[in-house]
N, C-alpha and C positions, 0 to 999 in steps of 0.2 A: 395491634397494628395496618395500616391501613392497605388497601390496595389499591388506593389511589397514587398515582407519580405526583411527586414534592409539587408545589408551586412555581419553586425557584431552579427544575429544572428543566429544559425542554424537553417536548413530549421524545422528538427522533430518537435521541441522548436513553431516554430510557426505555422505547421501543429496540433500539440495538441492546444494551446491556441483557434485555431477555434473551437475547440469542447466545449459542454456545459459541465461546470463544475458539477459534481456528487458525492456525500458525499452516505457514508452508511459503513458496515465492511469491508475491504480488509484485505486479504488475504499471507503473505511467507511465503517459507520456508528459516530459517537461520539456514547457515551450518559455520555457525564462525563471527569472526569481536566482535566487544563493538558496544552494544545501549547503549548511553548514556543519561543521565536524560533529557539531551535538547538538540536538533540538528537539524541542516536544511541539505537537502537532497541535495545532489553534483551532481546529476545525474539522468537522466529518472531511471524509477526505475518501471516493473509491478508485479502485482499482481494480485492473483486469488477471484471471491468470494466463489470460492469453496475449500475446507480444503484440499481435496486428489488432487486434481491440482495442490494448493499453496505448499501442502510438498510432490508433487513426491508420493505419496500411501501411506504416515508416513514415509519416508524416511529420510526427515531430519532431526535433530535433538530437531528443537526447531521451534514453528508453530511463528511467529509473528505477530500478531492481529494489524490491522490498521485501527483507527478509522476517515477516509476522508473524507475530504471537498470540498476538488479542485478538484479530481481526478478524471482521464478524461475516458469513458467507452469506450473502442476498440472493445468490441466485436460484434456489427455490420457490425463493416468494417475488421475484420478479417477472414481469411482465417478456423478458427475454434474458431468457435461462440461457441463451449460449454465447451472450457476453461474459459468464462466468463471474462474477461482480463480487467483489469483498468491498467492504466500508473497512476505513479506519480510524479511529475512536479519540475524538481531543483529550490531551493527556497522558497518550502515550511518547514511550521516548525513544529517538532514533540517531544510533550512533552511524557515521559515517567510515565507509568500511572504502582499501584500496581501490579504486576504480578498476573495473574488470577490462581489458585490453579486449572489444570482439571485431574481425571484423565488419566495415560500414556501416557502423554505429559507434554512436558515444553512451558509452552507459554509466551511470555512479548506480554505487551498491550502498543502500542504507539497513541496518543491525536494527531490529527495536528490543530495545534493553528494558530489562525486568531488574530496578534494581534493588528492589528485593527480595530476587530470586526464587520466586514462587512459580514463572510459569517456564517452565523446560523446552527449546527451542522442538520442534518439529516438522517435519519434512524439509528441512532445510540440507543441502551439502553439507560436505565437512571440513570444507578448509574452502581459500579462497581458489586456489589451484580448482577444486571440483566442479563451483559456482560459475567460475570463467568460463569451464569447458558447458556446464547446463545452459546458461544463456548462449554461448556458441550451438550448442544444439537445438535449441529456442528459438534463433533467431533462425536457423537455417530450414529449419521445421517451416515456421511462417513462411519464409521469402521464397519456399517452393509447393505453397498449394496456395488458390486460388484470394483474392483480394476478400475480407470480411466486409458483408454490407454494415456500414458507420448508420446504427438508427439512432444513437442521441449524442449528437456533435460535441465537444468539448468535455462528455461525462467523464473523461476517464484520463483530461492532460489539462494543464495547468501547470501554476507555480505548486510549489510543495511549503505552506505554511504553518511554517514555525516560529519558535519564539525562542531564549535563553531558558534554561532549564530554569535559574535563579528567579526568571520573569512570571514563567508561566505556571510553575509548580504553585506558587503561594495560593492562585484564585483558577485550579484545574478544574473541571469538574471526574466526577469518580463517578467508574462503572462499575 
């Protein structure tokens, strides 16, 4: 077997596939677009484990909370370690949870689903009430500290690029 990446697979996806999957809460600022009840990610998307970084100091209109199973931790490789960056890969499936109600911020929560049942969640709150409490704590902590320096504007904010599972899984890359 060759150590060279397949020519039909983008180099970035090949590199991400070599990193171990990590679970837990990842956040992203959502600045528009629809978040469907069930969707498959169509592009590499980054988030942060820090709310202030993900929302660019709460300037994004919505906080997207992602309960990840297969994110790739980029912080050790990044020139911006403090951003606590996690890459989410195309082909991952996401199910919308009931929106947590948190003071002074609009929140949308998604759970990464594993249709095959191979990857159990790690680092997730046990219930929706626990998730709401955790998000509230994170928001409170982020608001009580100095604003972060936004090193890469737009890196962690933007739309949530998904397609329906029927359309996306037919031609999604596999990591």
